[in-house]
PQR file of N, CA, C, O and H, with PARSE charges and radii, in Angstrom:
ATOM      1  N   UNK A   1    -131.353 -45.169  65.999 -0.4000 1.5000
ATOM      2  CA  UNK A   1    -132.572 -44.774  65.332 -0.0000 2.0000
ATOM      3  C   UNK A   1    -133.768 -45.268  66.129  0.5500 1.7000
ATOM      4  O   UNK A   1    -134.514 -46.149  65.703 -0.5500 1.4000
ATOM      5  N   UNK A   2    -133.918 -44.676  67.286 -0.4000 1.5000
ATOM      6  CA  UNK A   2    -135.047 -45.046  68.131 -0.0000 2.0000
ATOM      7  C   UNK A   2    -136.360 -44.494  67.575  0.5500 1.7000
ATOM      8  O   UNK A   2    -137.400 -45.146  67.674 -0.5500 1.4000
ATOM      9  H   UNK A   2    -133.312 -43.960  67.633  0.4000 1.0000
ATOM     10  N   UNK A   3    -136.313 -43.300  66.993 -0.4000 1.5000
ATOM     11  CA  UNK A   3    -137.506 -42.731  66.365 -0.0000 2.0000
ATOM     12  C   UNK A   3    -137.084 -41.646  65.372  0.5500 1.7000
ATOM     13  O   UNK A   3    -135.975 -41.115  65.437 -0.5500 1.4000
ATOM     14  H   UNK A   3    -135.469 -42.771  66.912  0.4000 1.0000
ATOM     15  N   UNK A   4    -137.984 -41.342  64.469 -0.4000 1.5000
ATOM     16  CA  UNK A   4    -137.673 -40.414  63.387 -0.0000 2.0000
ATOM     17  C   UNK A   4    -137.480 -38.982  63.884  0.5500 1.7000
ATOM     18  O   UNK A   4    -136.774 -38.199  63.248 -0.5500 1.4000
ATOM     19  H   UNK A   4    -138.884 -41.774  64.416  0.4000 1.0000
ATOM     20  N   UNK A   5    -138.095 -38.636  65.004 -0.4000 1.5000
ATOM     21  CA  UNK A   5    -137.930 -37.274  65.546 -0.0000 2.0000
ATOM     22  C   UNK A   5    -136.476 -36.979  65.876  0.5500 1.7000
ATOM     23  O   UNK A   5    -136.017 -35.849  65.710 -0.5500 1.4000
ATOM     24  H   UNK A   5    -138.668 -39.272  65.520  0.4000 1.0000
ATOM     25  N   UNK A   6    -135.745 -37.993  66.343 -0.4000 1.5000
ATOM     26  CA  UNK A   6    -134.328 -37.791  66.649 -0.0000 2.0000
ATOM     27  C   UNK A   6    -133.562 -37.477  65.373  0.5500 1.7000
ATOM     28  O   UNK A   6    -132.728 -36.572  65.354 -0.5500 1.4000
ATOM     29  H   UNK A   6    -136.117 -38.911  66.477  0.4000 1.0000
ATOM     30  N   UNK A   7    -133.840 -38.216  64.313 -0.4000 1.5000
ATOM     31  CA  UNK A   7    -133.173 -37.991  63.027 -0.0000 2.0000
ATOM     32  C   UNK A   7    -133.490 -36.588  62.518  0.5500 1.7000
ATOM     33  O   UNK A   7    -132.602 -35.884  62.038 -0.5500 1.4000
ATOM     34  H   UNK A   7    -134.517 -38.951  64.329  0.4000 1.0000
ATOM     35  N   UNK A   8    -134.747 -36.186  62.623 -0.4000 1.5000
ATOM     36  CA  UNK A   8    -135.139 -34.837  62.207 -0.0000 2.0000
ATOM     37  C   UNK A   8    -134.421 -33.769  63.031  0.5500 1.7000
ATOM     38  O   UNK A   8    -133.976 -32.761  62.482 -0.5500 1.4000
ATOM     39  H   UNK A   8    -135.468 -36.758  63.013  0.4000 1.0000
ATOM     40  N   UNK A   9    -134.307 -33.979  64.331 -0.4000 1.5000
ATOM     41  CA  UNK A   9    -133.645 -33.001  65.202 -0.0000 2.0000
ATOM     42  C   UNK A   9    -132.161 -32.882  64.864  0.5500 1.7000
ATOM     43  O   UNK A   9    -131.611 -31.781  64.864 -0.5500 1.4000
ATOM     44  H   UNK A   9    -134.668 -34.797  64.777  0.4000 1.0000
ATOM     45  N   UNK A  10    -131.515 -34.006  64.577 -0.4000 1.5000
ATOM     46  CA  UNK A  10    -130.101 -33.982  64.189 -0.0000 2.0000
ATOM     47  C   UNK A  10    -129.924 -33.202  62.891  0.5500 1.7000
ATOM     48  O   UNK A  10    -129.030 -32.363  62.782 -0.5500 1.4000
ATOM     49  H   UNK A  10    -131.962 -34.901  64.576  0.4000 1.0000
ATOM     50  N   UNK A  11    -130.781 -33.480  61.909 -0.4000 1.5000
ATOM     51  CA  UNK A  11    -130.698 -32.777  60.623 -0.0000 2.0000
ATOM     52  C   UNK A  11    -130.879 -31.274  60.817  0.5500 1.7000
ATOM     53  O   UNK A  11    -130.156 -30.473  60.224 -0.5500 1.4000
ATOM     54  H   UNK A  11    -131.508 -34.162  61.998  0.4000 1.0000
ATOM     55  N   UNK A  12    -131.840 -30.900  61.643 -0.4000 1.5000
ATOM     56  CA  UNK A  12    -132.106 -29.485  61.869 -0.0000 2.0000
ATOM     57  C   UNK A  12    -130.921 -28.802  62.546  0.5500 1.7000
ATOM     58  O   UNK A  12    -130.505 -27.720  62.129 -0.5500 1.4000
ATOM     59  H   UNK A  12    -132.427 -31.550  62.124  0.4000 1.0000
ATOM     60  N   UNK A  13    -130.377 -29.429  63.588 -0.4000 1.5000
ATOM     61  CA  UNK A  13    -129.257 -28.813  64.315 -0.0000 2.0000
ATOM     62  C   UNK A  13    -127.991 -28.747  63.484  0.5500 1.7000
ATOM     63  O   UNK A  13    -127.180 -27.837  63.658 -0.5500 1.4000
ATOM     64  H   UNK A  13    -130.715 -30.307  63.926  0.4000 1.0000
ATOM     65  N   UNK A  14    -127.813 -29.700  62.581 -0.4000 1.5000
ATOM     66  CA  UNK A  14    -126.630 -29.706  61.720 -0.0000 2.0000
ATOM     67  C   UNK A  14    -126.842 -28.885  60.455  0.5500 1.7000
ATOM     68  O   UNK A  14    -125.927 -28.725  59.647 -0.5500 1.4000
ATOM     69  H   UNK A  14    -128.472 -30.439  62.439  0.4000 1.0000
ATOM     70  N   UNK A  15    -128.077 -28.358  60.289 -0.4000 1.5000
ATOM     71  CA  UNK A  15    -128.442 -27.634  59.068 -0.0000 2.0000
ATOM     72  C   UNK A  15    -128.114 -28.493  57.845  0.5500 1.7000
ATOM     73  O   UNK A  15    -127.501 -28.039  56.879 -0.5500 1.4000
ATOM     74  H   UNK A  15    -128.820 -28.488  60.946  0.4000 1.0000
ATOM     75  N   UNK A  16    -128.543 -29.739  57.931 -0.4000 1.5000
ATOM     76  CA  UNK A  16    -128.264 -30.758  56.917 -0.0000 2.0000
ATOM     77  C   UNK A  16    -129.586 -31.207  56.303  0.5500 1.7000
ATOM     78  O   UNK A  16    -130.584 -31.359  57.007 -0.5500 1.4000
ATOM     79  H   UNK A  16    -129.041 -30.107  58.716  0.4000 1.0000
ATOM     80  N   UNK A  17    -129.587 -31.417  54.996 -0.4000 1.5000
ATOM     81  CA  UNK A  17    -130.780 -31.916  54.328 -0.0000 2.0000
ATOM     82  C   UNK A  17    -131.116 -33.304  54.871  0.5500 1.7000
ATOM     83  O   UNK A  17    -130.247 -34.172  54.953 -0.5500 1.4000
ATOM     84  H   UNK A  17    -128.776 -31.294  54.424  0.4000 1.0000
ATOM     85  N   UNK A  18    -132.361 -33.503  55.234 -0.4000 1.5000
ATOM     86  CA  UNK A  18    -132.811 -34.764  55.812 -0.0000 2.0000
ATOM     87  C   UNK A  18    -132.523 -35.957  54.895  0.5500 1.7000
ATOM     88  O   UNK A  18    -132.344 -37.076  55.376 -0.5500 1.4000
ATOM     89  H   UNK A  18    -133.067 -32.798  55.167  0.4000 1.0000
ATOM     90  N   UNK A  19    -132.478 -35.730  53.599 -0.4000 1.5000
ATOM     91  CA  UNK A  19    -132.220 -36.820  52.659 -0.0000 2.0000
ATOM     92  C   UNK A  19    -130.801 -37.380  52.783  0.5500 1.7000
ATOM     93  O   UNK A  19    -130.523 -38.470  52.283 -0.5500 1.4000
ATOM     94  H   UNK A  19    -132.623 -34.821  53.208  0.4000 1.0000
ATOM     95  N   UNK A  20    -129.901 -36.644  53.446 -0.4000 1.5000
ATOM     96  CA  UNK A  20    -128.530 -37.118  53.631 -0.0000 2.0000
ATOM     97  C   UNK A  20    -128.393 -38.023  54.850  0.5500 1.7000
ATOM     98  O   UNK A  20    -127.317 -38.567  55.101 -0.5500 1.4000
ATOM     99  H   UNK A  20    -130.128 -35.759  53.852  0.4000 1.0000
ATOM    100  N   UNK A  21    -129.472 -38.187  55.607 -0.4000 1.5000
ATOM    101  CA  UNK A  21    -129.456 -39.037  56.793 -0.0000 2.0000
ATOM    102  C   UNK A  21    -130.323 -40.275  56.530  0.5500 1.7000
ATOM    103  O   UNK A  21    -131.542 -40.221  56.689 -0.5500 1.4000
ATOM    104  H   UNK A  21    -130.346 -37.745  55.404  0.4000 1.0000
ATOM    105  N   UNK A  22    -129.705 -41.377  56.134 -0.4000 1.5000
ATOM    106  CA  UNK A  22    -130.493 -42.574  55.833 -0.0000 2.0000
ATOM    107  C   UNK A  22    -131.125 -43.161  57.094  0.5500 1.7000
ATOM    108  O   UNK A  22    -130.565 -43.058  58.185 -0.5500 1.4000
ATOM    109  H   UNK A  22    -128.714 -41.421  56.005  0.4000 1.0000
ATOM    110  N   UNK A  23    -132.275 -43.766  56.936 -0.4000 1.5000
ATOM    111  CA  UNK A  23    -132.981 -44.377  58.062 -0.0000 2.0000
ATOM    112  C   UNK A  23    -133.348 -45.821  57.734  0.5500 1.7000
ATOM    113  O   UNK A  23    -133.509 -46.192  56.572 -0.5500 1.4000
ATOM    114  H   UNK A  23    -132.730 -43.850  56.050  0.4000 1.0000
ATOM    115  N   UNK A  24    -133.477 -46.625  58.790 -0.4000 1.5000
ATOM    116  CA  UNK A  24    -133.854 -48.029  58.613 -0.0000 2.0000
ATOM    117  C   UNK A  24    -135.019 -48.424  59.510  0.5500 1.7000
ATOM    118  O   UNK A  24    -135.433 -49.583  59.511 -0.5500 1.4000
ATOM    119  H   UNK A  24    -133.346 -46.323  59.734  0.4000 1.0000
ATOM    120  N   UNK A  25    -135.546 -47.482  60.267 -0.4000 1.5000
ATOM    121  CA  UNK A  25    -136.622 -47.792  61.220 -0.0000 2.0000
ATOM    122  C   UNK A  25    -137.841 -48.408  60.550  0.5500 1.7000
ATOM    123  O   UNK A  25    -138.509 -49.262  61.132 -0.5500 1.4000
ATOM    124  H   UNK A  25    -135.210 -46.541  60.267  0.4000 1.0000
ATOM    125  N   UNK A  26    -138.130 -47.976  59.329 -0.4000 1.5000
ATOM    126  CA  UNK A  26    -139.303 -48.488  58.635 -0.0000 2.0000
ATOM    127  C   UNK A  26    -139.151 -49.965  58.273  0.5500 1.7000
ATOM    128  O   UNK A  26    -140.148 -50.652  58.049 -0.5500 1.4000
ATOM    129  H   UNK A  26    -137.587 -47.282  58.856  0.4000 1.0000
ATOM    130  N   UNK A  27    -137.923 -50.454  58.215 -0.4000 1.5000
ATOM    131  CA  UNK A  27    -137.690 -51.851  57.858 -0.0000 2.0000
ATOM    132  C   UNK A  27    -137.345 -52.736  59.047  0.5500 1.7000
ATOM    133  O   UNK A  27    -137.700 -53.914  59.065 -0.5500 1.4000
ATOM    134  H   UNK A  27    -137.113 -49.896  58.397  0.4000 1.0000
ATOM    135  N   UNK A  28    -136.649 -52.176  60.050 -0.4000 1.5000
ATOM    136  CA  UNK A  28    -136.149 -52.997  61.153 -0.0000 2.0000
ATOM    137  C   UNK A  28    -136.649 -52.582  62.530  0.5500 1.7000
ATOM    138  O   UNK A  28    -136.465 -53.323  63.495 -0.5500 1.4000
ATOM    139  H   UNK A  28    -136.361 -51.219  60.035  0.4000 1.0000
ATOM    140  N   UNK A  29    -137.272 -51.427  62.642 -0.4000 1.5000
ATOM    141  CA  UNK A  29    -137.679 -50.931  63.945 -0.0000 2.0000
ATOM    142  C   UNK A  29    -136.506 -50.296  64.665  0.5500 1.7000
ATOM    143  O   UNK A  29    -135.535 -49.876  64.035 -0.5500 1.4000
ATOM    144  H   UNK A  29    -137.422 -50.825  61.857  0.4000 1.0000
ATOM    145  N   UNK A  30    -136.594 -50.226  65.976 -0.4000 1.5000
ATOM    146  CA  UNK A  30    -135.560 -49.608  66.803 -0.0000 2.0000
ATOM    147  C   UNK A  30    -134.417 -50.605  66.975  0.5500 1.7000
ATOM    148  O   UNK A  30    -134.530 -51.556  67.749 -0.5500 1.4000
ATOM    149  H   UNK A  30    -137.382 -50.567  66.488  0.4000 1.0000
ATOM    150  N   UNK A  31    -133.335 -50.391  66.265 -0.4000 1.5000
ATOM    151  CA  UNK A  31    -132.177 -51.284  66.354 -0.0000 2.0000
ATOM    152  C   UNK A  31    -131.088 -50.706  67.242  0.5500 1.7000
ATOM    153  O   UNK A  31    -130.008 -51.285  67.353 -0.5500 1.4000
ATOM    154  H   UNK A  31    -133.243 -49.619  65.636  0.4000 1.0000
ATOM    155  N   UNK A  32    -131.359 -49.574  67.872 -0.4000 1.5000
ATOM    156  CA  UNK A  32    -130.418 -48.941  68.792 -0.0000 2.0000
ATOM    157  C   UNK A  32    -129.058 -48.740  68.129  0.5500 1.7000
ATOM    158  O   UNK A  32    -128.990 -48.275  66.991 -0.5500 1.4000
ATOM    159  H   UNK A  32    -132.236 -49.103  67.781  0.4000 1.0000
ATOM    160  N   UNK A  33    -127.994 -49.078  68.814 -0.4000 1.5000
ATOM    161  CA  UNK A  33    -126.652 -48.813  68.266 -0.0000 2.0000
ATOM    162  C   UNK A  33    -126.335 -49.666  67.041  0.5500 1.7000
ATOM    163  O   UNK A  33    -125.420 -49.336  66.286 -0.5500 1.4000
ATOM    164  H   UNK A  33    -128.049 -49.456  69.738  0.4000 1.0000
ATOM    165  N   UNK A  34    -127.069 -50.749  66.831 -0.4000 1.5000
ATOM    166  CA  UNK A  34    -126.847 -51.574  65.635 -0.0000 2.0000
ATOM    167  C   UNK A  34    -127.259 -50.851  64.359  0.5500 1.7000
ATOM    168  O   UNK A  34    -126.901 -51.286  63.265 -0.5500 1.4000
ATOM    169  H   UNK A  34    -127.812 -51.017  67.444  0.4000 1.0000
ATOM    170  N   UNK A  35    -128.000 -49.761  64.478 -0.4000 1.5000
ATOM    171  CA  UNK A  35    -128.423 -49.027  63.281 -0.0000 2.0000
ATOM    172  C   UNK A  35    -127.230 -48.444  62.527  0.5500 1.7000
ATOM    173  O   UNK A  35    -127.307 -48.252  61.313 -0.5500 1.4000
ATOM    174  H   UNK A  35    -128.290 -49.407  65.367  0.4000 1.0000
ATOM    175  N   UNK A  36    -126.129 -48.161  63.223 -0.4000 1.5000
ATOM    176  CA  UNK A  36    -124.955 -47.582  62.556 -0.0000 2.0000
ATOM    177  C   UNK A  36    -124.363 -48.565  61.543  0.5500 1.7000
ATOM    178  O   UNK A  36    -124.244 -48.203  60.373 -0.5500 1.4000
ATOM    179  H   UNK A  36    -126.066 -48.317  64.208  0.4000 1.0000
ATOM    180  N   UNK A  37    -123.985 -49.787  61.930 -0.4000 1.5000
ATOM    181  CA  UNK A  37    -123.453 -50.708  60.928 -0.0000 2.0000
ATOM    182  C   UNK A  37    -124.499 -51.189  59.923  0.5500 1.7000
ATOM    183  O   UNK A  37    -124.162 -51.482  58.776 -0.5500 1.4000
ATOM    184  H   UNK A  37    -124.082 -50.081  62.881  0.4000 1.0000
ATOM    185  N   UNK A  38    -125.763 -51.272  60.340 -0.4000 1.5000
ATOM    186  CA  UNK A  38    -126.830 -51.664  59.405 -0.0000 2.0000
ATOM    187  C   UNK A  38    -126.913 -50.649  58.271  0.5500 1.7000
ATOM    188  O   UNK A  38    -126.945 -51.023  57.099 -0.5500 1.4000
ATOM    189  H   UNK A  38    -126.037 -51.033  61.271  0.4000 1.0000
ATOM    190  N   UNK A  39    -126.948 -49.359  58.620 -0.4000 1.5000
ATOM    191  CA  UNK A  39    -127.074 -48.333  57.587 -0.0000 2.0000
ATOM    192  C   UNK A  39    -125.817 -48.226  56.743  0.5500 1.7000
ATOM    193  O   UNK A  39    -125.905 -47.998  55.537 -0.5500 1.4000
ATOM    194  H   UNK A  39    -126.922 -49.054  59.572  0.4000 1.0000
ATOM    195  N   UNK A  40    -124.650 -48.384  57.350 -0.4000 1.5000
ATOM    196  CA  UNK A  40    -123.404 -48.345  56.586 -0.0000 2.0000
ATOM    197  C   UNK A  40    -123.410 -49.450  55.533  0.5500 1.7000
ATOM    198  O   UNK A  40    -123.026 -49.217  54.387 -0.5500 1.4000
ATOM    199  H   UNK A  40    -124.578 -48.569  58.330  0.4000 1.0000
ATOM    200  N   UNK A  41    -123.840 -50.638  55.911 -0.4000 1.5000
ATOM    201  CA  UNK A  41    -123.917 -51.747  54.957 -0.0000 2.0000
ATOM    202  C   UNK A  41    -124.940 -51.472  53.856  0.5500 1.7000
ATOM    203  O   UNK A  41    -124.660 -51.704  52.680 -0.5500 1.4000
ATOM    204  H   UNK A  41    -124.152 -50.828  56.842  0.4000 1.0000
ATOM    205  N   UNK A  42    -126.117 -50.980  54.228 -0.4000 1.5000
ATOM    206  CA  UNK A  42    -127.157 -50.697  53.233 -0.0000 2.0000
ATOM    207  C   UNK A  42    -126.721 -49.628  52.235  0.5500 1.7000
ATOM    208  O   UNK A  42    -126.922 -49.780  51.030 -0.5500 1.4000
ATOM    209  H   UNK A  42    -126.344 -50.791  55.183  0.4000 1.0000
ATOM    210  N   UNK A  43    -126.133 -48.561  52.732 -0.4000 1.5000
ATOM    211  CA  UNK A  43    -125.695 -47.470  51.855 -0.0000 2.0000
ATOM    212  C   UNK A  43    -124.584 -47.958  50.923  0.5500 1.7000
ATOM    213  O   UNK A  43    -124.559 -47.605  49.745 -0.5500 1.4000
ATOM    214  H   UNK A  43    -125.970 -48.437  53.711  0.4000 1.0000
ATOM    215  N   UNK A  44    -123.678 -48.759  51.448 -0.4000 1.5000
ATOM    216  CA  UNK A  44    -122.604 -49.314  50.631 -0.0000 2.0000
ATOM    217  C   UNK A  44    -123.153 -50.248  49.554  0.5500 1.7000
ATOM    218  O   UNK A  44    -122.778 -50.133  48.387 -0.5500 1.4000
ATOM    219  H   UNK A  44    -123.699 -49.046  52.405  0.4000 1.0000
ATOM    220  N   UNK A  45    -124.032 -51.165  49.934 -0.4000 1.5000
ATOM    221  CA  UNK A  45    -124.611 -52.110  48.963 -0.0000 2.0000
ATOM    222  C   UNK A  45    -125.424 -51.409  47.885  0.5500 1.7000
ATOM    223  O   UNK A  45    -125.527 -51.897  46.760 -0.5500 1.4000
ATOM    224  H   UNK A  45    -124.337 -51.258  50.882  0.4000 1.0000
ATOM    225  N   UNK A  46    -126.001 -50.265  48.234 -0.4000 1.5000
ATOM    226  CA  UNK A  46    -126.790 -49.503  47.270 -0.0000 2.0000
ATOM    227  C   UNK A  46    -125.904 -48.694  46.322  0.5500 1.7000
ATOM    228  O   UNK A  46    -126.404 -48.035  45.411 -0.5500 1.4000
ATOM    229  H   UNK A  46    -125.918 -49.869  49.148  0.4000 1.0000
ATOM    230  N   UNK A  47    -124.598 -48.745  46.537 -0.4000 1.5000
ATOM    231  CA  UNK A  47    -123.676 -48.040  45.657 -0.0000 2.0000
ATOM    232  C   UNK A  47    -123.615 -46.543  45.885  0.5500 1.7000
ATOM    233  O   UNK A  47    -123.200 -45.793  45.001 -0.5500 1.4000
ATOM    234  H   UNK A  47    -124.191 -49.281  47.278  0.4000 1.0000
ATOM    235  N   UNK A  48    -124.027 -46.103  47.065 -0.4000 1.5000
ATOM    236  CA  UNK A  48    -124.066 -44.671  47.342 -0.0000 2.0000
ATOM    237  C   UNK A  48    -122.757 -44.128  47.898  0.5500 1.7000
ATOM    238  O   UNK A  48    -122.612 -42.917  48.066 -0.5500 1.4000
ATOM    239  H   UNK A  48    -124.364 -46.713  47.783  0.4000 1.0000
ATOM    240  N   UNK A  49    -121.803 -45.007  48.183 -0.4000 1.5000
ATOM    241  CA  UNK A  49    -120.515 -44.561  48.718 -0.0000 2.0000
ATOM    242  C   UNK A  49    -119.461 -44.637  47.629  0.5500 1.7000
ATOM    243  O   UNK A  49    -119.371 -45.617  46.890 -0.5500 1.4000
ATOM    244  H   UNK A  49    -121.921 -45.990  48.046  0.4000 1.0000
ATOM    245  N   UNK A  50    -118.677 -43.594  47.548 -0.4000 1.5000
ATOM    246  CA  UNK A  50    -117.583 -43.549  46.573 -0.0000 2.0000
ATOM    247  C   UNK A  50    -116.266 -43.422  47.332  0.5500 1.7000
ATOM    248  O   UNK A  50    -116.218 -42.845  48.419 -0.5500 1.4000
ATOM    249  H   UNK A  50    -118.750 -42.797  48.148  0.4000 1.0000
ATOM    250  N   UNK A  51    -115.216 -43.957  46.757 -0.4000 1.5000
ATOM    251  CA  UNK A  51    -113.910 -43.843  47.377 -0.0000 2.0000
ATOM    252  C   UNK A  51    -113.583 -42.369  47.618  0.5500 1.7000
ATOM    253  O   UNK A  51    -113.712 -41.535  46.721 -0.5500 1.4000
ATOM    254  H   UNK A  51    -115.255 -44.425  45.875  0.4000 1.0000
ATOM    255  N   UNK A  52    -113.165 -42.071  48.826 -0.4000 1.5000
ATOM    256  CA  UNK A  52    -112.833 -40.694  49.187 -0.0000 2.0000
ATOM    257  C   UNK A  52    -113.962 -39.947  49.882  0.5500 1.7000
ATOM    258  O   UNK A  52    -113.730 -38.871  50.435 -0.5500 1.4000
ATOM    259  H   UNK A  52    -113.060 -42.748  49.554  0.4000 1.0000
ATOM    260  N   UNK A  53    -115.196 -40.496  49.868 -0.4000 1.5000
ATOM    261  CA  UNK A  53    -116.303 -39.848  50.567 -0.0000 2.0000
ATOM    262  C   UNK A  53    -116.001 -39.747  52.055  0.5500 1.7000
ATOM    263  O   UNK A  53    -115.390 -40.641  52.640 -0.5500 1.4000
ATOM    264  H   UNK A  53    -115.384 -41.369  49.418  0.4000 1.0000
ATOM    265  N   UNK A  54    -116.435 -38.648  52.657 -0.4000 1.5000
ATOM    266  CA  UNK A  54    -116.342 -38.501  54.106 -0.0000 2.0000
ATOM    267  C   UNK A  54    -117.687 -38.874  54.717  0.5500 1.7000
ATOM    268  O   UNK A  54    -118.736 -38.466  54.219 -0.5500 1.4000
ATOM    269  H   UNK A  54    -116.931 -37.921  52.182  0.4000 1.0000
ATOM    270  N   UNK A  55    -117.655 -39.647  55.791 -0.4000 1.5000
ATOM    271  CA  UNK A  55    -118.861 -40.091  56.477 -0.0000 2.0000
ATOM    272  C   UNK A  55    -118.790 -39.679  57.936  0.5500 1.7000
ATOM    273  O   UNK A  55    -117.714 -39.661  58.534 -0.5500 1.4000
ATOM    274  H   UNK A  55    -116.803 -39.979  56.196  0.4000 1.0000
ATOM    275  N   UNK A  56    -119.931 -39.351  58.500 -0.4000 1.5000
ATOM    276  CA  UNK A  56    -120.049 -39.114  59.927 -0.0000 2.0000
ATOM    277  C   UNK A  56    -120.958 -40.205  60.465  0.5500 1.7000
ATOM    278  O   UNK A  56    -122.126 -40.291  60.084 -0.5500 1.4000
ATOM    279  H   UNK A  56    -120.805 -39.366  58.014  0.4000 1.0000
ATOM    280  N   UNK A  57    -120.423 -41.041  61.352 -0.4000 1.5000
ATOM    281  CA  UNK A  57    -121.201 -42.097  61.993 -0.0000 2.0000
ATOM    282  C   UNK A  57    -121.381 -41.692  63.448  0.5500 1.7000
ATOM    283  O   UNK A  57    -120.415 -41.357  64.133 -0.5500 1.4000
ATOM    284  H   UNK A  57    -119.475 -40.971  61.661  0.4000 1.0000
ATOM    285  N   UNK A  58    -122.626 -41.725  63.914 -0.4000 1.5000
ATOM    286  CA  UNK A  58    -122.890 -41.264  65.269 -0.0000 2.0000
ATOM    287  C   UNK A  58    -123.980 -42.107  65.898  0.5500 1.7000
ATOM    288  O   UNK A  58    -124.985 -42.420  65.261 -0.5500 1.4000
ATOM    289  H   UNK A  58    -123.411 -41.997  63.357  0.4000 1.0000
ATOM    290  N   UNK A  59    -123.775 -42.473  67.149 -0.4000 1.5000
ATOM    291  CA  UNK A  59    -124.765 -43.233  67.898 -0.0000 2.0000
ATOM    292  C   UNK A  59    -125.050 -42.563  69.235  0.5500 1.7000
ATOM    293  O   UNK A  59    -124.142 -42.036  69.878 -0.5500 1.4000
ATOM    294  H   UNK A  59    -122.958 -42.220  67.667  0.4000 1.0000
ATOM    295  N   UNK A  60    -126.297 -42.583  69.646 -0.4000 1.5000
ATOM    296  CA  UNK A  60    -126.730 -41.982  70.906 -0.0000 2.0000
ATOM    297  C   UNK A  60    -127.466 -43.041  71.707  0.5500 1.7000
ATOM    298  O   UNK A  60    -128.153 -43.887  71.134 -0.5500 1.4000
ATOM    299  H   UNK A  60    -127.035 -43.010  69.124  0.4000 1.0000
ATOM    300  N   UNK A  61    -127.329 -43.001  73.017 -0.4000 1.5000
ATOM    301  CA  UNK A  61    -128.004 -43.979  73.853 -0.0000 2.0000
ATOM    302  C   UNK A  61    -128.540 -43.364  75.126  0.5500 1.7000
ATOM    303  O   UNK A  61    -128.452 -42.157  75.352 -0.5500 1.4000
ATOM    304  H   UNK A  61    -126.771 -42.314  73.482  0.4000 1.0000
ATOM    305  N   UNK A  62    -129.094 -44.230  75.945 -0.4000 1.5000
ATOM    306  CA  UNK A  62    -129.645 -43.801  77.221 -0.0000 2.0000
ATOM    307  C   UNK A  62    -128.549 -43.270  78.134  0.5500 1.7000
ATOM    308  O   UNK A  62    -127.383 -43.641  77.998 -0.5500 1.4000
ATOM    309  H   UNK A  62    -129.164 -45.210  75.761  0.4000 1.0000
ATOM    310  N   UNK A  63    -128.923 -42.410  79.054 -0.4000 1.5000
ATOM    311  CA  UNK A  63    -127.966 -41.859  79.996 -0.0000 2.0000
ATOM    312  C   UNK A  63    -126.985 -40.898  79.360  0.5500 1.7000
ATOM    313  O   UNK A  63    -125.881 -40.709  79.871 -0.5500 1.4000
ATOM    314  H   UNK A  63    -129.870 -42.108  79.164  0.4000 1.0000
ATOM    315  N   UNK A  64    -127.370 -40.291  78.260 -0.4000 1.5000
ATOM    316  CA  UNK A  64    -126.541 -39.329  77.535 -0.0000 2.0000
ATOM    317  C   UNK A  64    -125.245 -39.934  77.010  0.5500 1.7000
ATOM    318  O   UNK A  64    -124.240 -39.234  76.883 -0.5500 1.4000
ATOM    319  H   UNK A  64    -128.267 -40.444  77.845  0.4000 1.0000
ATOM    320  N   UNK A  65    -125.261 -41.228  76.705 -0.4000 1.5000
ATOM    321  CA  UNK A  65    -124.090 -41.851  76.091 -0.0000 2.0000
ATOM    322  C   UNK A  65    -124.098 -41.584  74.602  0.5500 1.7000
ATOM    323  O   UNK A  65    -125.157 -41.490  73.980 -0.5500 1.4000
ATOM    324  H   UNK A  65    -126.077 -41.797  76.808  0.4000 1.0000
ATOM    325  N   UNK A  66    -122.913 -41.464  74.036 -0.4000 1.5000
ATOM    326  CA  UNK A  66    -122.813 -41.196  72.602 -0.0000 2.0000
ATOM    327  C   UNK A  66    -121.435 -41.573  72.121  0.5500 1.7000
ATOM    328  O   UNK A  66    -120.490 -41.693  72.901 -0.5500 1.4000
ATOM    329  H   UNK A  66    -122.053 -41.541  74.540  0.4000 1.0000
ATOM    330  N   UNK A  67    -121.340 -41.756  70.817 -0.4000 1.5000
ATOM    331  CA  UNK A  67    -120.046 -41.967  70.168 -0.0000 2.0000
ATOM    332  C   UNK A  67    -120.193 -41.487  68.726  0.5500 1.7000
ATOM    333  O   UNK A  67    -121.248 -41.648  68.113 -0.5500 1.4000
ATOM    334  H   UNK A  67    -122.108 -41.659  70.183  0.4000 1.0000
ATOM    335  N   UNK A  68    -119.136 -40.902  68.196 -0.4000 1.5000
ATOM    336  CA  UNK A  68    -119.141 -40.407  66.816 -0.0000 2.0000
ATOM    337  C   UNK A  68    -117.768 -40.600  66.204  0.5500 1.7000
ATOM    338  O   UNK A  68    -116.755 -40.647  66.903 -0.5500 1.4000
ATOM    339  H   UNK A  68    -118.279 -40.770  68.694  0.4000 1.0000
ATOM    340  N   UNK A  69    -117.754 -40.709  64.891 -0.4000 1.5000
ATOM    341  CA  UNK A  69    -116.497 -40.799  64.166 -0.0000 2.0000
ATOM    342  C   UNK A  69    -116.690 -40.186  62.784  0.5500 1.7000
ATOM    343  O   UNK A  69    -117.750 -40.328  62.173 -0.5500 1.4000
ATOM    344  H   UNK A  69    -118.576 -40.671  64.323  0.4000 1.0000
ATOM    345  N   UNK A  70    -115.669 -39.514  62.305 -0.4000 1.5000
ATOM    346  CA  UNK A  70    -115.632 -39.042  60.916 -0.0000 2.0000
ATOM    347  C   UNK A  70    -114.603 -39.916  60.226  0.5500 1.7000
ATOM    348  O   UNK A  70    -113.475 -40.049  60.699 -0.5500 1.4000
ATOM    349  H   UNK A  70    -114.808 -39.399  62.801  0.4000 1.0000
ATOM    350  N   UNK A  71    -114.990 -40.511  59.111 -0.4000 1.5000
ATOM    351  CA  UNK A  71    -114.054 -41.371  58.394 -0.0000 2.0000
ATOM    352  C   UNK A  71    -114.113 -41.125  56.902  0.5500 1.7000
ATOM    353  O   UNK A  71    -115.112 -40.637  56.374 -0.5500 1.4000
ATOM    354  H   UNK A  71    -115.907 -40.403  58.726  0.4000 1.0000
ATOM    355  N   UNK A  72    -113.051 -41.464  56.245 -0.4000 1.5000
ATOM    356  CA  UNK A  72    -113.001 -41.346  54.787 -0.0000 2.0000
ATOM    357  C   UNK A  72    -113.095 -42.748  54.218  0.5500 1.7000
ATOM    358  O   UNK A  72    -112.328 -43.635  54.593 -0.5500 1.4000
ATOM    359  H   UNK A  72    -112.239 -41.860  56.673  0.4000 1.0000
ATOM    360  N   UNK A  73    -114.055 -42.944  53.298 -0.4000 1.5000
ATOM    361  CA  UNK A  73    -114.319 -44.252  52.723 -0.0000 2.0000
ATOM    362  C   UNK A  73    -113.213 -44.707  51.804  0.5500 1.7000
ATOM    363  O   UNK A  73    -113.291 -45.798  51.238 -0.5500 1.4000
ATOM    364  H   UNK A  73    -114.678 -42.223  52.994  0.4000 1.0000
TER
END
């Protein structure tokens, strides 16, 4: 989560409602790849995850590096 434009671009390309992509930049700034576990913890603590939910976790970095996983909670 380097900036909100990236989150908006991902939502647009995935044809996904922006509200389904949680953000933490307003609270922590640019946390780079640490934003993935930070957001997973926040969403879980907020009670937004239910057993059986499918999640897509994805991280992007410099030099066109990336990693993604689909998991069932």
